[in-house]
Structure formats: structure tokens, C-alpha cells
DSSP file (Angstrom, degrees, kcal/mol; ACC not computed):
  #  RESIDUE AA STRUCTURE BP1 BP2  ACC     N-H-->O    O-->H-N    N-H-->O    O-->H-N    TCO  KAPPA ALPHA  PHI   PSI    X-CA   Y-CA   Z-CA
    1    1 A M              0   0    0      0, 0.0     3,-0.1     0, 0.0     2,-0.0   0.000 360.0 360.0 360.0 140.2    0.0    0.0    0.0
    2    2 A K        -     0   0    0      1,-0.1     2,-0.2     0, 0.0     0, 0.0  -0.339 360.0 -99.7 -67.7 149.9    1.2    3.5   -0.9
    3    3 A E        -     0   0    0     -2,-0.0     2,-0.3     1,-0.0    -1,-0.1  -0.514  46.4-156.4 -68.3 136.5    2.2    5.8    2.0
    4    4 A A        -     0   0    0     -2,-0.2     2,-0.3    -3,-0.1    -1,-0.0  -0.858  10.9-155.4-119.0 150.9   -0.7    8.2    2.6
    5    5 A E        -     0   0    0     -2,-0.3     2,-0.3     2,-0.0     0, 0.0  -0.926  24.7-113.4-121.0 151.8   -0.9   11.6    4.2
    6    6 A F        -     0   0    0     -2,-0.3     2,-0.4     2,-0.0     0, 0.0  -0.658  28.9-177.9 -86.2 137.5   -3.9   13.2    5.8
    7    7 A L        -     0   0    0     -2,-0.3     2,-0.4     2,-0.1    -2,-0.0  -0.932   9.7-160.0-134.6 109.2   -5.5   16.2    4.2
    8    8 A G        +     0   0    0     -2,-0.4     2,-0.3     2,-0.0    -2,-0.0  -0.742  19.6 170.7 -88.5 137.4   -8.4   17.8    6.0
    9    9 A A        -     0   0    0     -2,-0.4     2,-0.5     2,-0.0    -2,-0.1  -0.997  32.3-131.8-147.7 141.4  -10.6   19.9    3.8
   10   10 A R        -     0   0    0     -2,-0.3     2,-0.4     6,-0.0    -2,-0.0  -0.810  28.9-163.3 -91.5 130.9  -14.0   21.7    4.2
   11   11 A L        -     0   0    0     -2,-0.5    -2,-0.0     2,-0.0     2,-0.0  -0.914  22.0-112.7-116.7 141.8  -16.3   21.0    1.2
   12   12 A E     >  -     0   0    0     -2,-0.4     4,-2.7     1,-0.1     3,-0.3  -0.314  37.8-107.0 -62.0 154.7  -19.4   22.8    0.2
   13   13 A K  H  > S+     0   0    0      1,-0.2     4,-2.5     2,-0.2     5,-0.2   0.867 118.8  52.5 -56.0 -40.2  -22.6   20.8    0.6
   14   14 A D  H  > S+     0   0    0      2,-0.2     4,-1.8     1,-0.2    -1,-0.2   0.887 111.5  45.7 -67.5 -37.4  -23.0   20.3   -3.1
   15   15 A I  H  > S+     0   0    0     -3,-0.3     4,-2.0     2,-0.2    -2,-0.2   0.891 111.5  52.4 -71.2 -39.5  -19.5   19.0   -3.5
   16   16 A F  H  X S+     0   0    0     -4,-2.7     4,-2.4     1,-0.2    -2,-0.2   0.909 109.5  49.6 -61.4 -41.3  -19.8   16.7   -0.5
   17   17 A R  H  X S+     0   0    0     -4,-2.5     4,-3.2     1,-0.2     5,-0.2   0.883 106.9  55.8 -63.0 -38.5  -23.1   15.3   -2.0
   18   18 A M  H  X S+     0   0    0     -4,-1.8     4,-2.3     2,-0.2    -1,-0.2   0.910 109.1  46.4 -60.7 -41.6  -21.2   14.7   -5.3
   19   19 A V  H  X S+     0   0    0     -4,-2.0     4,-2.5     2,-0.2    -2,-0.2   0.936 113.7  48.5 -67.1 -45.7  -18.6   12.6   -3.4
   20   20 A E  H  X S+     0   0    0     -4,-2.4     4,-2.3     1,-0.2    -2,-0.2   0.923 112.2  48.7 -60.6 -45.0  -21.4   10.7   -1.5
   21   21 A E  H  X S+     0   0    0     -4,-3.2     4,-3.0     1,-0.2    -1,-0.2   0.905 111.3  49.8 -63.7 -41.5  -23.3   10.0   -4.7
   22   22 A T  H  X S+     0   0    0     -4,-2.3     4,-2.5    -5,-0.2    -1,-0.2   0.918 110.0  51.2 -62.8 -42.6  -20.1    8.9   -6.5
   23   23 A A  H  X>S+     0   0    0     -4,-2.5     5,-2.2     2,-0.2     4,-0.7   0.907 113.3  44.8 -59.3 -42.8  -19.4    6.6   -3.6
   24   24 A E  H ><5S+     0   0    0     -4,-2.3     3,-0.8     2,-0.2    -2,-0.2   0.945 113.3  49.5 -66.5 -48.8  -22.9    5.1   -3.8
   25   25 A D  H 3<5S+     0   0    0     -4,-3.0    -2,-0.2     1,-0.2    -1,-0.2   0.868 119.8  37.1 -59.5 -38.4  -22.8    4.8   -7.5
   26   26 A E  H 3<5S-     0   0    0     -4,-2.5    -1,-0.2    -5,-0.2    -2,-0.2   0.430 105.9-124.1 -95.7  -0.4  -19.4    3.0   -7.5
   27   27 A H  T <<5S+     0   0    0     -3,-0.8     2,-0.3    -4,-0.7    -3,-0.2   0.915  70.8 119.6  54.4  47.7  -20.0    1.0   -4.3
   28   28 A V      < -     0   0    0     -5,-2.2    -1,-0.2    -6,-0.2    -2,-0.1  -0.817  69.2 -90.8-129.2 171.3  -16.9    2.4   -2.6
   29   29 A D     >  -     0   0    0     -2,-0.3     4,-2.2    -3,-0.1     5,-0.2  -0.374  41.5-104.9 -79.5 167.0  -16.2    4.5    0.4
   30   30 A K  H  > S+     0   0    0      1,-0.2     4,-2.7     2,-0.2     5,-0.2   0.839 118.9  56.9 -62.2 -34.2  -16.1    8.3    0.3
   31   31 A T  H  > S+     0   0    0      2,-0.2     4,-2.5     1,-0.2    -1,-0.2   0.948 109.6  44.5 -63.1 -47.4  -12.4    8.4    0.5
   32   32 A K  H  > S+     0   0    0      2,-0.2     4,-2.5     1,-0.2    -2,-0.2   0.903 113.6  50.8 -62.2 -42.3  -12.0    6.2   -2.6
   33   33 A A  H  X S+     0   0    0     -4,-2.2     4,-2.4     2,-0.2    -2,-0.2   0.920 111.1  48.6 -62.0 -44.1  -14.7    8.2   -4.4
   34   34 A L  H  X S+     0   0    0     -4,-2.7     4,-2.3     2,-0.2    -2,-0.2   0.911 111.2  49.7 -63.5 -43.6  -12.9   11.5   -3.5
   35   35 A K  H  X S+     0   0    0     -4,-2.5     4,-2.5     2,-0.2    -2,-0.2   0.932 111.8  48.6 -60.6 -45.4   -9.5   10.2   -4.7
   36   36 A D  H  X S+     0   0    0     -4,-2.5     4,-2.6     1,-0.2    -2,-0.2   0.907 112.2  48.6 -62.0 -41.6  -11.0    9.0   -8.0
   37   37 A L  H  X S+     0   0    0     -4,-2.4     4,-2.5     2,-0.2    -1,-0.2   0.883 111.4  49.8 -67.7 -37.1  -12.7   12.3   -8.6
   38   38 A I  H  X S+     0   0    0     -4,-2.3     4,-2.5     2,-0.2    -2,-0.2   0.923 112.6  47.0 -65.9 -45.5   -9.5   14.2   -7.8
   39   39 A I  H  X S+     0   0    0     -4,-2.5     4,-2.4     2,-0.2    -2,-0.2   0.941 114.5  46.5 -60.9 -49.2   -7.5   12.1  -10.2
   40   40 A L  H  X S+     0   0    0     -4,-2.6     4,-2.3     1,-0.2    -2,-0.2   0.918 113.9  48.7 -61.4 -44.1  -10.1   12.4  -12.9
   41   41 A G  H  X S+     0   0    0     -4,-2.5     4,-2.4     2,-0.2    -1,-0.2   0.881 110.1  51.0 -63.2 -40.0  -10.3   16.2  -12.4
   42   42 A R  H  X S+     0   0    0     -4,-2.5     4,-2.6     2,-0.2    -1,-0.2   0.910 109.7  50.2 -65.7 -42.0   -6.5   16.6  -12.5
   43   43 A R  H  X S+     0   0    0     -4,-2.4     4,-2.6     2,-0.2    -2,-0.2   0.933 113.1  45.8 -62.4 -45.2   -6.3   14.7  -15.7
   44   44 A Q  H  X S+     0   0    0     -4,-2.3     4,-2.5     2,-0.2    -2,-0.2   0.876 111.2  53.5 -65.6 -37.6   -9.0   16.8  -17.3
   45   45 A F  H  X S+     0   0    0     -4,-2.4     4,-2.3     2,-0.2    -2,-0.2   0.932 112.0  44.0 -58.8 -49.0   -7.4   20.0  -15.9
   46   46 A L  H  X S+     0   0    0     -4,-2.6     4,-3.0     2,-0.2     5,-0.3   0.898 111.8  53.8 -65.4 -41.3   -4.0   19.0  -17.5
   47   47 A L  H  X S+     0   0    0     -4,-2.6     4,-2.1     1,-0.2     5,-0.2   0.940 111.8  44.4 -59.8 -48.0   -5.8   18.0  -20.8
   48   48 A N  H  X S+     0   0    0     -4,-2.5     4,-1.9     2,-0.2    -1,-0.2   0.917 114.6  49.9 -61.7 -43.8   -7.5   21.4  -21.0
   49   49 A K  H  X S+     0   0    0     -4,-2.3     4,-2.0     1,-0.2    -2,-0.2   0.940 115.4  40.7 -60.7 -51.5   -4.3   23.3  -20.1
   50   50 A Y  H  X S+     0   0    0     -4,-3.0     4,-2.4     2,-0.2    -1,-0.2   0.770 110.6  56.5 -77.9 -25.4   -2.0   21.5  -22.6
   51   51 A L  H  X S+     0   0    0     -4,-2.1     4,-2.7    -5,-0.3    -1,-0.2   0.900 109.9  48.2 -65.1 -40.2   -4.6   21.6  -25.4
   52   52 A D  H  X S+     0   0    0     -4,-1.9     4,-2.0    -5,-0.2    -2,-0.2   0.904 110.7  49.6 -65.8 -41.6   -4.7   25.3  -24.9
   53   53 A F  H  <>S+     0   0    0     -4,-2.0     5,-3.0     2,-0.2     6,-0.7   0.926 113.2  47.4 -61.8 -44.0   -0.9   25.5  -25.0
   54   54 A Y  H ><5S+     0   0    0     -4,-2.4     3,-1.4     4,-0.2    -2,-0.2   0.928 109.5  52.8 -62.9 -44.7   -0.8   23.4  -28.2
   55   55 A R  H 3<5S+     0   0    0     -4,-2.7    -1,-0.2     1,-0.3    -2,-0.2   0.878 112.2  45.9 -57.0 -40.0   -3.5   25.6  -29.8
   56   56 A K  T 3<5S-     0   0    0     -4,-2.0    -1,-0.3    -5,-0.2    -2,-0.2   0.448 117.0-113.6 -85.7   0.2   -1.4   28.7  -29.0
   57   57 A G  T < 5S+     0   0    0     -3,-1.4    -3,-0.2    -4,-0.4    -2,-0.1   0.681  80.6 126.1  77.6  19.0    1.8   27.1  -30.3
   58   58 A R  S   <S+     0   0    0     -5,-3.0     2,-0.3    -6,-0.2    -4,-0.2   0.601  76.1  13.2 -86.6 -11.5    3.3   27.0  -26.8
   59   59 A C  S    S-     0   0    0     -6,-0.7    -2,-0.2    -9,-0.1    -1,-0.1  -0.985  80.1-105.6-156.0 162.0    4.1   23.3  -26.9
   60   60 A S     >  -     0   0    0     -2,-0.3     4,-2.2     1,-0.1     5,-0.1  -0.355  34.3-111.8 -81.6 166.0    4.2   20.4  -29.3
   61   61 A L  H  > S+     0   0    0      2,-0.2     4,-2.5     1,-0.2     5,-0.2   0.896 118.2  50.1 -65.0 -40.5    1.5   17.7  -29.5
   62   62 A D  H  > S+     0   0    0      2,-0.2     4,-2.2     1,-0.2    -1,-0.2   0.876 110.9  49.2 -68.3 -35.2    3.9   15.1  -28.2
   63   63 A R  H  > S+     0   0    0      2,-0.2     4,-2.4     1,-0.2    -1,-0.2   0.906 111.1  50.2 -67.6 -41.0    5.0   17.3  -25.3
   64   64 A A  H  X S+     0   0    0     -4,-2.2     4,-2.0     2,-0.2    -2,-0.2   0.931 110.9  49.1 -60.9 -46.3    1.3   18.0  -24.4
   65   65 A A  H  X>S+     0   0    0     -4,-2.5     5,-2.2     1,-0.2     4,-2.1   0.912 110.7  50.9 -61.0 -43.5    0.6   14.2  -24.5
   66   66 A E  H  <5S+     0   0    0     -4,-2.2    -1,-0.2     1,-0.2    -2,-0.2   0.920 110.2  48.7 -60.6 -44.6    3.6   13.5  -22.2
   67   67 A K  H  <5S+     0   0    0     -4,-2.4    -1,-0.2     1,-0.2    -2,-0.2   0.841 114.4  45.3 -66.7 -34.0    2.5   16.2  -19.7
   68   68 A V  H  <5S-     0   0    0     -4,-2.0    -1,-0.2    -5,-0.2    -2,-0.2   0.763 112.0-120.3 -80.3 -24.9   -1.1   14.8  -19.6
   69   69 A G  T  <5S+     0   0    0     -4,-2.1     2,-0.3     1,-0.3    -3,-0.2   0.788  73.0 111.1  90.4  30.6    0.1   11.2  -19.4
   70   70 A I  S   <S-     0   0    0     -5,-2.2    -1,-0.3    -6,-0.1    -2,-0.1  -0.807  71.5 -87.5-127.7 171.0   -1.6    9.9  -22.5
   71   71 A T     >  -     0   0    0     -2,-0.3     4,-2.2     1,-0.1     5,-0.1  -0.326  34.3-115.1 -75.5 163.1   -0.3    8.7  -25.9
   72   72 A V  H  > S+     0   0    0      1,-0.2     4,-2.7     2,-0.2     5,-0.2   0.908 118.8  55.3 -62.6 -41.4    0.3   11.1  -28.8
   73   73 A N  H  > S+     0   0    0      1,-0.2     4,-2.1     2,-0.2    -1,-0.2   0.919 108.3  47.3 -57.7 -45.8   -2.6    9.3  -30.7
   74   74 A E  H  > S+     0   0    0      1,-0.2     4,-2.3     2,-0.2    -1,-0.2   0.899 111.8  50.9 -63.1 -39.3   -5.0   10.0  -27.8
   75   75 A M  H  X S+     0   0    0     -4,-2.2     4,-2.6     2,-0.2    -2,-0.2   0.885 107.5  53.1 -67.5 -37.0   -3.8   13.6  -27.7
   76   76 A M  H  X S+     0   0    0     -4,-2.7     4,-2.4     2,-0.2    -1,-0.2   0.913 109.7  48.8 -61.4 -42.2   -4.4   13.9  -31.4
   77   77 A K  H  X S+     0   0    0     -4,-2.1     4,-2.6     2,-0.2    -2,-0.2   0.916 111.3  49.2 -64.4 -42.5   -7.9   12.7  -30.9
   78   78 A E  H  X S+     0   0    0     -4,-2.3     4,-2.0     1,-0.2    -2,-0.2   0.892 110.7  50.4 -63.8 -40.2   -8.5   15.1  -28.1
   79   79 A A  H  <>S+     0   0    0     -4,-2.6     5,-3.1     2,-0.2    -1,-0.2   0.915 111.2  48.8 -63.4 -42.8   -7.2   18.0  -30.2
   80   80 A A  H ><5S+     0   0    0     -4,-2.4     3,-1.4     1,-0.2    -2,-0.2   0.912 110.1  50.6 -62.9 -43.2   -9.5   17.0  -33.1
   81   81 A I  H 3<5S+     0   0    0     -4,-2.6    -1,-0.2     1,-0.3    -2,-0.2   0.873 109.6  52.2 -62.2 -35.9  -12.5   16.8  -30.7
   82   82 A G  T 3<5S-     0   0    0     -4,-2.0    -1,-0.3    -5,-0.2    -2,-0.2   0.422 119.0-113.3 -79.4   2.2  -11.5   20.3  -29.5
   83   83 A G  T < 5 +     0   0    0     -3,-1.4     2,-0.6     1,-0.2    -3,-0.2   0.725  65.3 149.7  74.7  20.5  -11.5   21.6  -33.1
   84   84 A I      < -     0   0    0     -5,-3.1     2,-0.4    -6,-0.2    -1,-0.2  -0.779  32.0-154.8 -93.0 123.1   -7.7   22.1  -33.1
   85   85 A R        -     0   0    0     -2,-0.6     2,-0.1    -3,-0.1    -5,-0.0  -0.770  20.0-112.7 -97.1 141.6   -6.2   21.7  -36.5
   86   86 A S        -     0   0    0     -2,-0.4    -1,-0.0     1,-0.1   -31,-0.0  -0.426  13.1-156.8 -68.9 143.2   -2.5   20.8  -36.9
   87   87 A T        +     0   0    0     -2,-0.1     2,-0.2     2,-0.1    -1,-0.1   0.380  57.8 119.0 -97.4   0.8   -0.2   23.4  -38.5
   88   88 A E        -     0   0    0      1,-0.1     2,-0.1     4,-0.1    -2,-0.1  -0.446  61.6-132.4 -69.1 136.2    2.2   20.7  -39.6
   89   89 A T     >  -     0   0    0     -2,-0.2     4,-2.4     1,-0.1     5,-0.2  -0.422  22.7-109.5 -82.8 164.6    2.7   20.5  -43.3
   90   90 A I  H  > S+     0   0    0      1,-0.2     4,-2.7     2,-0.2     5,-0.2   0.888 121.0  54.0 -58.9 -39.1    2.6   17.2  -45.2
   91   91 A E  H  > S+     0   0    0      2,-0.2     4,-2.5     1,-0.2    -1,-0.2   0.922 109.1  47.7 -63.9 -44.1    6.4   17.5  -45.7
   92   92 A E  H  > S+     0   0    0      1,-0.2     4,-2.4     2,-0.2    -1,-0.2   0.911 112.1  50.4 -60.8 -41.9    7.0   17.9  -42.0
   93   93 A Y  H  X S+     0   0    0     -4,-2.4     4,-2.2     2,-0.2    -2,-0.2   0.928 111.1  47.8 -63.2 -45.5    4.7   15.0  -41.3
   94   94 A K  H  X S+     0   0    0     -4,-2.7     4,-2.5     1,-0.2    -2,-0.2   0.915 111.1  51.0 -62.1 -43.2    6.5   12.7  -43.8
   95   95 A K  H  X S+     0   0    0     -4,-2.5     4,-2.4     1,-0.2    -1,-0.2   0.895 108.7  52.0 -61.9 -39.8    9.9   13.7  -42.4
   96   96 A G  H  X S+     0   0    0     -4,-2.4     4,-2.1     2,-0.2    -1,-0.2   0.898 109.5  49.6 -62.2 -40.3    8.6   12.8  -38.9
   97   97 A L  H  X S+     0   0    0     -4,-2.2     4,-2.6     2,-0.2    -2,-0.2   0.906 109.6  51.5 -64.2 -41.8    7.5    9.4  -40.2
   98   98 A E  H  X S+     0   0    0     -4,-2.5     4,-2.0     1,-0.2    -2,-0.2   0.927 110.7  47.6 -60.6 -45.5   10.9    8.8  -41.8
   99   99 A L  H  X S+     0   0    0     -4,-2.4     4,-1.2     1,-0.2    -1,-0.2   0.875 111.7  51.3 -64.6 -36.8   12.7    9.7  -38.6
  100  100 A L  H  X S+     0   0    0     -4,-2.1     4,-0.8     1,-0.2     3,-0.4   0.931 109.0  49.8 -64.8 -45.6   10.3    7.4  -36.6
  101  101 A E  H >< S+     0   0    0     -4,-2.6     3,-0.6     1,-0.2    -2,-0.2   0.861 109.7  52.0 -62.7 -35.6   10.9    4.5  -39.0
  102  102 A K  H 3< S+     0   0    0     -4,-2.0    -1,-0.2     1,-0.2    -2,-0.2   0.785 106.8  53.6 -70.8 -26.5   14.7    5.0  -38.7
  103  103 A S  H 3<        0   0    0     -4,-1.2    -1,-0.2    -3,-0.4    -2,-0.2   0.616 360.0 360.0 -84.6 -12.5   14.5    4.9  -34.9
  104  104 A I    <<        0   0    0     -4,-0.8    -1,-0.2    -3,-0.6    -2,-0.2   0.457 360.0 360.0 -86.4 360.0   12.6    1.5  -34.8
């Protein structure tokens, strides 16, 4: 079991109810439900943040995927869902494929 630390926090009633409902829905205790919601929320937070960075040209797609903890393919799908179009040219894409093939 991982080492755990205690974190006391006051939650608004609607957030507390959200945790309780999640615990009931998933048949787990409130601590597990809260942990799962935090992890899911953090992943979504990072996804939104790095999709925005990618959209603004502040990071590459592969860097965004790495920071979010997903594959480049998954990040490409998320970018497409978000309506973000790649600025990469066909030539750049082909060169990237050639480099990838050489590294395998």
C-alpha cells in the first residue's frame, strides 16, 4: 500500500453530496470516491491546459501528451475533438514518419 498523508478539507454541501453520490454509484467508500474524482479532475485539468498550450503554439503535441500522461494518438484525438487543427505541413509529417521508421 502506498504511503498516505492526511489532508483535511472543508467541502461545500454540493461537493460533499457529489462525493457521496459517486461513492454510492461506484459502491466504494467516500475516501476512494474523492480520490478517484481528484485524479479524474486533475487529468481533465491538464488536458485542457495543454490543449490550450498546443492551440497557442506554446508546446508540441507530443509534449502535451507527455505532460497529460496519454499517448500522442490519444492527444491527437482530443485535439480533433476540441477543433484544433494541426499546423504541420505534409512534408513535416513525412519527415517525422521517416525519422520514426529509422529509430525503430
